N, C-alpha and C positions, 0 to 999 in steps of 0.2 A: 702801757705792754702795747707789743706788736702782734697786729691779728697773726690768726694761729695763719699756719700754709695747710694745714689741711683744707679738702673741699668741704668737710664735714662743720656743722654749724651746733653752736650748743646751744644750751635752750634754759634758762633759769644760772646761777651764780653759786660761787663758793664749789662747797664738796655735791651740792646737789644738783649741778648744771648735767644734761645729759646731751645724748646726740638727737636732733631732730630726726623723726619718721623721713625713709621715702617716698615720696608722690607717688600713690599704686598708679597701676597700668591699668587702662580700661580697656575687656577684652567683649572685642564684638563678633557673635557667632557666625560664621556661615550658614548661606540659606542650605547648602547639603544636611546641616549640622541643624536647626528647625525642625525641617524635616521628619530627619530622625525621630529629634524631642516627640515632636508631635504625636508619630506613628506610634513611640513607646505610650504616650498618653492613654491616646484612643484606643490602643490595646488593651488598656489595662481596665480602660470603662468599659470598651464594647460588648462582653458578656452581662453583666448588667443594662446599660441601654439597652441592647437588644431585646432582653429580657423582656422590662418591660413597656419597650415598643410592643412586640411581637402578643403579649396580655392584655397589653389595651386594644388591639387590632383584634385579636380575637374574640375579646369582650362582644366588642360591637357588630362583629358580625355573627357571634351566638343570637343576640336579642334583633336585628336584622333577620333575620332567617327565621326566629320565634314567632315573631309579627308578619312573619310571609304564611306561614304554616296555618297559623291564628286565622288568617283571611281564607285562606282554602280549606277550613274546618269551618265553618259560617257558609263557602260559596258551595260543598260538594250539599244535594240534599237530593240525592236516588241510593237507590240500593244495589248493592252488591253481592254475594252472599252471605249464607244466614249465621254462620261462624263468628262474625263480627260481635254478636249479641250473645248467641248461644253456649261460646265456648268462652264469653268474657263475662258480659254485664249479667246475665241473668242467672250466674251462682253470685255474682257480687251483690247483685240486689237482694239477695235471701238471705245470704251474710252480714249482711247494713239492715235489714230491716226485718228478718226473720219470717220462721215458715211460715206466716200466712199473708203474706205481703204480696204473695200470686205469679211469685217468679215459675218461669219456666224450666223446671232443671230436668237436662235431658239424660238419656241413658248414660254418656260419657262418665258422667260424673256420679252416678249412680254407681257403676262401675270402677270405680276411681282409674280412669283411663289418663287423668290430665293433672297434671300437679297446680296444684294450689295456688302460688307465687303468682301469677297474673289477675287472677280474680281478686284476687287480696289484697292487689294494690286497686284497684278500682271499689273494692270493698272499703279501702280506707278512703276514697274521696268521695263515695257517698256520705260516710257515716259522718267525716268533716263538713261538708257542706249541707248537708241537711242540720247538723251542729251551728253551722254560722245562720241559715235561716232563720232555726229557729231563734239566735241571737236578735237576727231585726225584723222578726214576726212578719215575715215574706211569705203569702199562703197565695193559694188559688191559681189560677193563669201562666199568671209569671213564674211563681216558685216552679213549677212543671215545666216549663220552657227555660228555667238555669239548670234544671236535673238535667233536663234531656241532651241539653247542652256542653254538658261541663267534661264527660269522658271524651268527647272528641277532642276539647281544647287540652286536654292533657293528654294523647294520644298527639298530637300537633305538635307538644314541646318535643317529643320519642324522635318524629320523624323530621325535626330542624336538626336535633342532636347529631342524627344518623348525614341530614349535610355536611354539618360541622365536622365530625370524624372522617366522612370522604375528602374534604378539605387536608384534614390534617392529616391523613395518611396517603395523599398526595405530594404533599409538603414533605416527609419524611424522604420519601422514593428520590423526589425531583428535586426538591430545591425548593424552601418557602419564594422566593421571587421567580422560580421559573414556570413558564408559562403553561406548563402541563400541568403543575397544581392549581393553577383559578381555570383549567377548561374544565380539570375535573368538579370542582365545584358551578359552573355553572350548566355544566352535564347535570349532577345531582337536580341544584336548583330549577333546572326548564324540562324534567322529567313527568312526561302526561304520569306512569306509574305512580310516580310522588304523588305527585299533587290528587290523585284519583284515590287512593289509599292511605295517603299518608293520614287521614285525621281515622282511619276507619281501624276500630278494637282488637283489629286478629292479634295473633299473639305472634304472627310471623313476622311481624311489624317493629316490634319488641325485641324478638328476635334476633332482627336484621341493624335495628341499634346496636347492640351488646357486640352483635358481631365485627361491625364500623370499627367501634371503640375497642373491642379489643384487639385487631388488627394494627391500628393506631400504636395503642404501647408496645406489641411485640418486638421484641430484640431482635431488628433486622441486624443488623453491625452480626448476627452469626452467620448471615450470609456474607461473608467480605468473603474477601480473594482467598487467604491462606487463616484459617482458623486452630488449624488441630492442635498446634503447642503453643496457644497464648491460656497462658490461664484464667477464670473463671473473673478477677479481679481487675483486669484487665479488658476484657468483653462484654461485662457488663458495668463500664463508669459511668459516675455522672445518672445518679439516683438509675442504674440499669435494670439492680432486683426491685425496688419499688416497681419500675415499670412491668417487669414482667408479670409480677406478683399478682397486679392488676389487673392484667389484660388473663393471665390463666382466669383470676374469679368473675372476671367478667363473659370468657368461653365457656367457665363451666355453669352460671346462671343461663346462659341460651340454651345449653343442651340440657339443663331439667324445665326448661319452659317447652322445647322443641329435639325430641330424643335425635332426627336424623341431621340435628346441627353437627354432631361430632362427626361426622363425616368432614367438614369441613377441617376441623382442628386434627385428624387423623393424618389427612395428606398433609398438609402444613408443616407437622412436626418430623412424618417421615423425610421428608425433603430436605427439610432444618436438619434431622441429625444423621441422615445418609448420603445428605447432599448428591445425592442420586441428579446427573445431567447438569449440574452447574459447573460455575468456570472458576478457575484455580486450582493452585497449587496440592490443598486440600483432599483428602476424597472420605474423610468422616471425623465430626466432632473426636474431639479427645475426652475420654473417660472420664475428668474432672465435669467436663461442661452437660454432659450429658447427665452426671449424677445428681446436680446441682439442678437440671430443668425435672427430672425424674421427681426431684424430692421436695420441687416448688411446686409442681401440678399434685401430689399428693396432698400436700399442704392445704393449698386453695379449692384442690376438687372437694376435697375433706370437710372442709369451712361451707363452702355453700349446699355439699348434699345434709349436710347437719343442721342448717339453718332450715332447710325445705322438705326435710324429714319433719323435722318439728309442728310448722307450718302444715303437713299435710295428716300429723294426726291430730292438732286443733282442730282440723276442718273437717275431716273424715271422723271424727271419734273412734279413727284405729291406726295403729302402724301400717303403711302398707308403701308401696315403695310406683306411683305409677307408671312410669319411664319402661317397666318390667312388663306392667298388664298393658299401657299402649301396643310396645311392639309383638307380643304373643296374642292378645285380641287383633290387631291387625294387619299383623304378616302371617302369625302360624297359621290362625284360624281361621284368616284372608275374607274378615266382614271390611274390611275398607272397598272391595269390589262392589260389596254388596250397593256401593255409592259412586259406581260409574267404574269405568275403566279407560284406557287410551293407550292408543297404540304405543310402541317403542321410541317411536323417534318425536311425541309428542313434545320435549321439553324442546329439543331441536325446529320441527317446522311451526313451533306455534309456544311454547313459554319465553325462550329465548327473545322473539321477535316480538311480542308483548312486552316483555321486560323492559328491553332495551330500547323499540321506537327506532328514531333518528337517531341513534347512536349505534344501531346494531352491526353497521362498514367496521365504522372505528373500533365499535369492541372485537370482532370476529381477528380484523386484519392484526388485532394487538396480541391475543391470543397467538395467533399466528407469527408475530414477526416476535414475541417473547419467548417461542418455545425453539425456535433453529436462529434465530440473530445472535448475534457478540454480543459484550459490553458498550458498543456502544454503534447507535444507527443516527439515521437522520434525523429522528424526532425525539431523541435519547442520547445527545452528543458525549463524546466521550469526557471533555474537560469536567472538574471534580466542581458544582455548585455548592451552596451552602442551605442544608435541612433546615426545616422546625428549631431545632436545638442549638443552630450556630455551626454543628458539624460540619466538616466536608462531607458531600456525597459521594462516595465511592463508586465508580462508575463499573465498575464489576459486582457490587454487593447490590445498586440497584438494579443491574441484566438478572444477577438471581433472585433478586424479592422476584420479579416481575411475573418470573420463570415459573416459582414458586406460587404466585397467584394463581398462574395459568393450568399448572397442573391441577390446585383447589379446584376450579370450576372444572376441568375435566372429567375427573374422580368425580368427584359430587353431583353432575348430569350424569354420569355414567350409571352410575349404583342408584340413582333416582329412576333413573329409565328402567328398571329391573322390576320395579312396583307398577302393578296393573293401575290403581289409583293414583291421579296426577293433576296435580292443580300449578299452576302458574306461580301461586304464593306460594310454594314449598321453596320452589327457589329464590324468593323474597332477597336470601343473605346474601343472595351473591351479587345483583343490583351494584355494591358500592364495590367490590372489586372486580367486574367486569368496566365500572366507570373508569376506574383510577388506570386501567391497562386501557382504555380507548383517549384518555386523554391527551398524550404527547402528541397520538395521531391527527387528533380531533383539531389540538393544537398549531400542529405543521400543516396540517392543509387551509384553516379558516384564517390564520395567523402567520405573518410574514414580520422575523427581527432583525431592523440595519443598524448598526452599529457609526456608531456618530463618529467624526473625526476629530479627537480631542490633543488639544494641545501636550500635555502632560498625562501617561501614563494613570495616574490616580484620578486623573477626567472622564474618561473611558465611559462612556454609555451607549447606551442601547435604546433604540425605538421601537413597537410594536404596533405595526398596522395590519389593520383586515385585510383579507381577500376573500375573493369568491363568496360575495356580498348576496349576490342575489338564492345563492345554495343557501347560505345561512337563514336566510329572512322567511327561506321556503321552507328553511326545519321547523323555524320557529313557531312558524305558522301550523305547520302540521301537529305540530306537540298543544297545541294553546289551543287549535282547533278539537283534537284528542280528549283531551283534559275537561276542555268548557259541554263539549256533547256527554260524555259518560258523567259528568258531575249533574248536570244540569237537567238533560232529558232523555238519559237510557235507565228505565224502569223509575222514575221518582212515585208512580201511587202508592205501591208497599210502606212509605213512609208518610206522606199528606194524607193518606186512609186512617191512619193513628192520629194525624193530630184532629182529622173530624169528628173521629168518635171521640177525641176526651175532650174534645169542647163540648159534645153534645154532652157529654156525662156531667162536665160543670153545669151546663147548664138547667138538664132536668133534676140531678141528686144532687143539686148546689148545699147541698145543708148535710151532705158526705162526705166532704172533700178532707176534711182535719181530724178524719179519725183515726185512730192508728189500727196500725194491721195486727195488732196482739187482739184486737174487738171486734175481730170477723172472723169466722167462722174458715178454716183450714181447707182448703182445694187447690186444683192444680189443674192440667187439662186435658188431663187422661181421663178414657172412656167412665172408667167407675167414679168419677169424682162428680159425673154429672147423671147418675144414674137417679131414676125419680122414688123418691117411699112410698107416692101414692100411684095406683095403678094405672090413670088415666093422665094425658099430658097434662100440664099448666103451666099458667103464666108467671109473672112477676106478680108474687102481694105487696110489690108498691110501695116494701120499706127498703130498698135501694139495693136488695143483695138480689135483685133478677141476673139474668143470664142477656147481658147487654150485647152480646153481638158473636155469633158464630163462623168460624173462618172458613169457607167451604173450598180452599182453596188445595195445589200442592202444599207438602210440608216445609214448613220455616220459610214462608212467602214472604213473610211482614218482620220485623222486630217485635217485642214482647213487652214485659213489663218495663221497660227499660224507656219504653216510648208510651205505655197506655199511664205508667207515675201510679194513678188512683188503683189499690187493694179493691180497692168495693169495686172496680169495676171489672165485673164479673166475663170471661171470655175462655170459647172453646175452640178448639181447631183442629182439627186430621193431623194426626201424629204420624211418625214413621220409624217406631222399635225395629233394629235390626233381627232376624235368627238365629240369637246367638246360642241357643238348645238346640240348634242343627247342623251338621257332621260337613265339611268345605266339600264341594261339587257332588251333596249325595242330593236326592231325586225328591227329600223335602223341603232344602233350600232353593233349588229351583225352581219348585210349585211355590214359593214361601209369597205371599202379599201383605203387605202393611196397609194400614187402614187407608192412605194417601191411594194408595195402588187401586185397592176395592172400593172405592168410592169412583176413580179414574176410570176403571179397566171394561166395565159396561158400556160406559160411553166411546171408548174406542174401537167398539167391535163394529164392524162398518154393515150398515142395514137392522142392526137394532131397534127395536122401537122404545118410542121413550117412557111405557111402562116397564121393561128389558132394561133400560142406562138407571131408572130409579131405584134399582133395586140395591145399590145402598141406603137413600133415607127410608125407605119400607122394612129395612128386616134390621137394621143398624141403629140408625140415628132415632129413628123412632117404630120401633116394634109392635106389634100386635100384642095384645094382651089378651087373657084367656074371659074379662068379663065385657060386658056388654051394656054398650050405654044408651041414654034415649033414641040415637041415630046407626045402630047397629054397633059394629069392631069398635071397639076403642085401640088407642096407640099410647105407649111411654112413652116420656123424654120431655125437657123442656122446652120451649118455646121460644126463642128469642127475641129481643128487640129487633134485631137489624141480623142480616145475614151478610157477609161479605163475600165476593170473589169475584171472577172474569167472566167477562158477556159470554163468554160460551156455555158457561150452564144455566143462561136466566128461560131456556124457553126448557128443559127440564127442570126447574123450581117449579115455574107456572102450571108444567103438566101435571106434577105430581102435587100439589097443595090444588089445583084446581079438579082432579079425578077423583069419584065418587066410587072408585072401583074397591069392595071392600079386602084384595089382599094387598093391594099397591098402591091406591090410592091415600091421599091422606086430606082431604076433603074436612074432613073431619078435626082437623085441627085448629082450623078458626083464622085461619090466615088468608087476608085480603088476598084475590088475585083478580088482576094480573097482581103482580107485586108492582108497587112503588120504588122508581131509582129515589133513595134521598143521597145521593152523590152517586155521582161520574167522578173518575179520574184516568186519563190522560197516562199509560206506561212506555210512550216511547214508539220508536219509527218499526219492530221490531223485536223479537225476545227468539231466545235462542229454545226456548220449553215453546211445545205449540199450547199447552196447557193454560198455559199466562200470557197466551195472544191476548190481544185487543184490551179495552179500557178496564180497568177495577169497578167494581159497582158495589154498593150500597145498600138495599132492598132493606125496605121496613116493612117490617111484615102485619104490621099495625094490631100486633097481640101484647098488651101492656097495659101493668096497671095506671090509673092516670092521679094514684093518692099522690105525689112528690112533685111539684111544681108541673102543673096539667097540662098535657096537648091539645087539649081541648080548647084551649083559652086562641088558642093560634084555628087562623081559617083554615080550610081545607087545602088549599093553594100555597098558601106559607110552607103545610108540613110536606106535601110531595113535590113540590117544584125541585125538579131538581138540580142540582149546584155542581157544579164544575168546578176543580179545582188542579191544579197541577203543582 
């Protein structure tokens, strides 16, 4: 058979023969096709990979911030303002340990001015700690140390969270990789105010944390160039509704804690809805978006208000609305001015400089630049960059967001300046906003970005180098010195004196340390709780219920039960209740003197004799009785083991206790004179209050029973050698 003429080969034989398959041609993709395929695959995985990397980085940063703030909590050893104890820890202590625990409940709580959420939080800390310490059977001094330190450690976590959300907010506005985001982070970490106040349990601290977090979750896409015609589903994509709800819940909680926080959100919502002064084509948000915002605000606000109302009902034992009472008493009745007034420019001349310190120039320029500049400036370039969620940061949106934040600062400071009573911590929630506004200008001043020469566009990178290093190190040195001095050296005595008293109580009444507060008599620091049942003055009977310490200091000069700890450590202090039963600007209010003022008023009179200066001691603390003793007239009132006061009153006390004048002298009280200094605490180089100038001293009266751990076992020198503690 002749071979087939076709070029197709036959495979097999007979009917089963079939043509052989053509050899396949191998296709090798070009370089351009490979790059295109790589980009497609990379784009598909970019979202997941970016989120995983971002989440891991965020977690690491948060834990690092917590560790840093815990170090700060252990470093702070000074007294700042009494509200960190009396508006948080004292009511929390009573809630956790009961009414017989010796907490000092001030007038604000008795008149229901404060929301209960903040002390309830720390009451949970105390109760949980008590349970854990009971399980491990930790008692005595170590237990007391843990109890004293715990609230500061919890507050430090809040401060670390504030730092974290300052960074997140800056990342939202400038892009995660932008130098401005990291500048905001380092400005917050290096802030002296954050270090000094970060571990202090002010409600303003938690308010600041909530505000920073709420701003971070705020839907800034609503401030883009043109949004009026876009539906809600398009504006609030990628979990936008969930983020909006979280933002509103956090904001509502901040308002419940501090009603003045509503100024921040009224300003932000006004700019967001009306778009006044914003860049872009839209003049007003669409009705659908505004309606959805209103609906979400009502829902979130109602939820928080309901939880707060229930908490207040359980805390106070009655339905109440503390925010209304707070505004009514402090503003309508003008009681806030009783605690001091400041000029209208206080926040401009003192508040903002103290709050921002070395970041002030950048914050002020940030305010100016954001209000007058367009979408692009040298510090915030016009090109789009990646935000924390991987989306492009629109330059117009970024400029509008900065403008809105600036309006928040201006509106809040202007409103608070109308109130007579001003404190720096009242504008604490503005610190995250100010740092975010300052960040791009600080980054532009302290660093420069240089682009490398890439072989391809995909390999383009930039390098950041520091500049103006001397100024940078100088600013950091100033911040460090301020934080160190204020945290370690300015007013340390009010804390260390309570450590001394607590240690003395542990030594003298060691068998009373574990007695539950429920087995002790109920008392507080107010005068009627210390009125003696006997007609003559008495000392302790030695059963551990003695009046251990009498504080003759300006009102609330030290912490109280949160540092004294032991419910059996009875103490008395001068009070400063406001004249709630007097009309604003009335003659009665102008003439009103609280207990602390009545003690110090004669002392401040120029040329007054020591007998005249001791009028409060002879007429109120130890008044004369109608009975006559062996030495003539007698006085009523308890004699403390220790008297605590600043050194300026030492001469007055010695004169009173040594004087045998039947009307003004206290020699019959049996106090040993001259008074012996049991402890002396240095209190810094200066003090804003002349009444607190000099060292803080503990004087031993020598009037006490030796029944419990007798002091007679010590020598005279051991008993009365002054102890210097800082």
